[in-house]
N, C-alpha and C positions, 0 to 999 in steps of 0.2 A: 861586205857590206856591215856596217855598224847597227846593230839592234836598235830599232826604234825605242827611247825612253817611254816608259808606261808615264800616263798621268798620274797625278796624286790621288784621284778617286779611284782608278782601277789597282793602283796599288794598295789602296784601302780596301778593295773588294779582298784582296789576297791577306790581308794582314789583320782585316776583322775579328775571325776566328781567334785569334791567339788574344784580342783586347777583351773579348767575351769571356774568355777563360781566365783570362785575369782579374775581371769585374768579380767574377764568382767567388773566386778565391779570396778576394779582399774583402767581399759580402762575408764570408765564413769567417775571416779572420777577424772584421769588427764584431759581430755576432759574438765572437770569444772573449774579446776586449771588455764587450760590455758587460756580459755573464761575470767574468772577474771580479768587475767592479759594482756588483750588484745593482746593474742597471736594466731594466725590463723594457726593453724597445718595442715601441707600436710597429714598428716596421722597419725593416733594414733592404732598400732596392738598390740593384744593379743594374747598369746597362753599356753596352756599346755603342757610341755615336753613330747615328744612320748615316748612309751614304748622301742624303740629302741636306740634311743637318750639316754635315759636314762640307756639302759644296756651298751653302748658302753664308757658312762662315768664313769660307775661301773668297768666297766674291764678294764680302761685304766692304763698302767703299770705306776707303782710308786704312785698310790692313792689307798687308804684304807679306806674303810669306814666301822665303826661299825652299824650305821643307817643311811643308804643312804637316805630317806625319811625326817629325820629330819638335814642330816648334809648339801645335796646338797642345792646350794642357788637359784637356775634357775629353778626350777620344772614349778612355775609361771613366766611367762614373758610378761612385757609390754614395745614396745617400740613405741617412740612418733620422729616423723622425720619433723624437724622445716625447715622455711626458711632461716632463719637467726641466723648466731653465738650468737648475743646477745640475741636472745630468747631462746637458749639453756642454756645461764648463767641463766637468768631469771628464765627460767621453772624449772631448777635443784635447785636454792635457794628455789624455793616456794614448791618442792616438800620433800625437806630435812625437812620443817616444817611440813609437814602434815603425815610423817612417822616414825618409829623407825628405824634410820638408821645403819647399821653395817657398821662401817667404815674402819674396816681389810679388809672386802672382797669388799667395793666400790672403784672404781678408776676412775679417769679422764685419759682416755689413753694419752692424751696429755703431761700428766707430766712423761710419760713412755721414750719419745722421748728425744732425745739430740737438740740442737740449731739447727746442721746441718743434722738431719733426718727429712724425711718425710715419712708419713705411716697411720697406721689406727688410726683413730681420733673418739671417741665416750665417754659420760659418763656413765657408767654403775653405777645404785646408785640400791646398795642389802640392802633390808629393810624387816621390819614387820610392822604391822599395830601399830599404836599409841595407847600408854593407853587410851586415852579419845575414841576412836572408838572400844577399847576392849570392853568398857562398854556398845555398842548399840548392840541389840538383833541379827540386822542384820550383823554386823561384827563379833560378838564373836566366832564363830565357825573358823573364820581364823588366829587367834591369833598365832599361830604357827608354821605356812607356812611362809618360805622364797618367798620372791618378788625380781625378778632383772628388774629393771627399766631402759633400754639404752635410752638415749636423744641423737640426731644428728640431722645435716643438712641434707637435701636433697642430696647434693654434696656430703658428708661423707656417706649417705648411698648407694649412687651410687657406689662409689671406694667399700667400704667393700662388697658390693651385687657382684660386678665383680669379683674383685679378689678373693672372696670366688669360685669362678666358674674354679679357675686356678688349672692345677693337685697336685701344691704342695700347703701344708695343714703349712707349717712353713716356717719360714725366713732360718733354716739351709741348708731345703732339697730344695730352690730354686736357679736353677742357676743364678750368679752374673750378666750378662747382662739384665735377666730377671727382675731379683729383683732389678736393677737399674732402669730401664724402669719403674717398679710399682710405685718405689719412686718418679720419677721423674712426674708420670700420678698425685700422691698423692699431690705433691709440687703445682702443676697447677689447682689443686681443691680449695687447700686451699687458694691461691691467690684470685681464681675468689670465695670464700666465701666473702673473706675481701672486694671485689671489690663491691659486690653486697651489703653489709651492706655499704659502702660507697655511691652508689647510694642512696639507702633507705635513709640516712642523707640528703643525696643533695636534695632530691625530697620531705623531709620534710622539709629544709630550704627554698627551691622555694614555696613550698606553703604557708607557714607562709608569704611569701613577699607578696605573690598576695594576701594573706588575709587581710595584713594590708593594701597596697594599693586599694582595694575596698572599706574598712572600711572608707578610706581617702578620697572615692569618686576619686583617681586618677585609670581612665580608660584607661589611655594610656599604655596598656597592649598587647602585641602580642597574638594573637588566637591560643591557644592549649588546650589538654584535660583538665588541671589543670584548665586555668583561663577561659574558657568556664562554667565547673561545678560549679565555685563557685561565677561566675555571675550570673547563673541560681538560685541559691539558696539564694543568697545575695540580688538581684537588685529589687528594688520597682516597677519597671516599668513590669518586669517580672511578679512578683506577680498579677499586676493590670491586666495583658495580659490573666493568667491563669483563673483569676475570670471572665473576660469576656466571655470566653471558657466554663467555667462552667454554668454560666447563660444563655448561649446559647444552653444548654442542651447537649452538646459533652461531650464524657468522658476523663475525667484527671487519669492516672495511677501515682498516687504519688510515687510508689515505683521503676518507670522507673527512672533511672539514667545516663541513656546513653548520651553521647553528639556528637554521631555521623550524626546526622541530622543537627544541625547548624554549626557543622565544616566544613560538605561539601556544604551547601550553603553558609558559607562565601567562601570558597575556588572556587565557582563558578562565586559569585559577586566582589571577589578581595575586599573582608573584609576584614582588615589585624589587626585591632585592636577592643579592648572592647567598646571602646571610638566610634570608626565606627559602631561598631550593635548599641550603645544605641542612638547614633543619629538618625540613621536609622528607628529605633523603634518608635521614641518621633516622627519623621516626619510625621507618619499616626496614632498619637495617638487617635485623635477623630473619627476616622473611624473603629476602630474596633469591636466595638459593632455592627454596622451595617454589617461590613465584616463575622464576624462570624454567625452573625443570617440567614444571607444569604448561606453561607456555610452548618451549619446543614442543612436548607429547600431543598438542592439540593441534599443533599445524603438522607434525608428522602423520598424525590421522588423515589429514586433509590431503594423503598423496605426496606432499613435498619433504623431501630430505630436510633434517633441521639445520645441516651445515648450509643450505641454500636459501634459510632464512636468513639476510644478511642487512645489516644496517651500521655507520658510523659511530661513533661515540654520541654525538647530539643524537639519534634515533633512540639506541638504548637508554641514554639519559631520559629521555623525553617520556619512554615508556615507564621507565623505574619513577619517573616522577608521577605519572599519571596511577601507578600502582600505591605509591605512598599516599595520594591525596583522596584514598577510598572513603573518608568521610565527609569530603568536601562536597558543598550543596552545587559546585561549579561542577562537577566533574561532569555530567552530562553536556555539558557545552562545547568539551573537544568535540564532539559529533560535528558540529555547527563550524567548528574551527576548518574541518576539510583536509587535516594534516593525514589521518589514515582512513580507510574504508570501515562502513558500518561494521563488516565481519571481521575486519582485523580490530575494532574497539571492541566487539563484543568475544573476542579470545582474549582479550584483557580481563575484562567482567570475569567471564567462565573461568580462567585460573586463578582469579583473587578465591571466587566459589570454591575449588576443589582446594584450598588450603585453608578453607573454615571463616574464610572473610565476605559477609555482604555489603559490596560496595552501594552508594546511592546511585540508583539507574534513572530516575525522574528527578526535576526538581520541584522543590516544595514550593507550592502557591499560598502566599500568605494573604 
């Protein structure tokens, strides 16, 4: 007696672990592709279609499948959510070089919208493992499984996720006033995506301009996060100060890329340009070795080994600026800036006093 053929759903229950395994492998591959193109994804998600969702698809009116598990193209799904539209285009191009694409079922949803329409936007790439991966033992078993890879921006994903929660699942079911409102929101988000891309480009241009000026030793640049970061990374004087800090035995965290402490110190001391920072640091250049030796010794007396008193370039440069500003009437304002504790600020003052400098400790009242 012939064995009774399993239903597609029963077959899928046995088959699903392989689909889940493929989804996770493709997720890792997409992450590697993104990294190779300097794309930082917001998220990469992977899933195998649930049996309930598969059942709904099989039973959908107007659809007939002879072999559902071979014909349905989204059993394995991966979604890459990115920050910028240009990254979406770059990643889609890269993905198409790594997989065998089913052009018939793949679609850029933007192409479905008329010029005066706004709505769901996403790239859906339907594919299989390409020939070169089919020959690899770790990929071979997946060669017949379709994969749907969706690539979209964070804002496109927000619209898709929220609009999907609406009661109405198709455009024809949606009342005109609600459909119009959803369309307006989609238009606003599309505009926002364009604006974020524009801001990214302007930031890159600004960074290039700052880098070019610093390389030409033109430091007449305003204080901001970008200019401080570039100054800390490029200034020979900062490198000298950090070397002195290290030789004193204090810790330097080279991975700390913060700029907040230098920005706060500059704000309190009314330092407004990189040239002002450089001039201030240069004025104290002969004293840094003695100052940081005393500073390290003070912390060691408090029962902490000096190597455990650690900060990044931003922190030690901020301390150096504070020390170099010992004659500045605004020096006491650093306590109000709340970047350091009172005892830490007092250690800066004591270290200056140890090397024969009496800094201003109280604001003069005129």
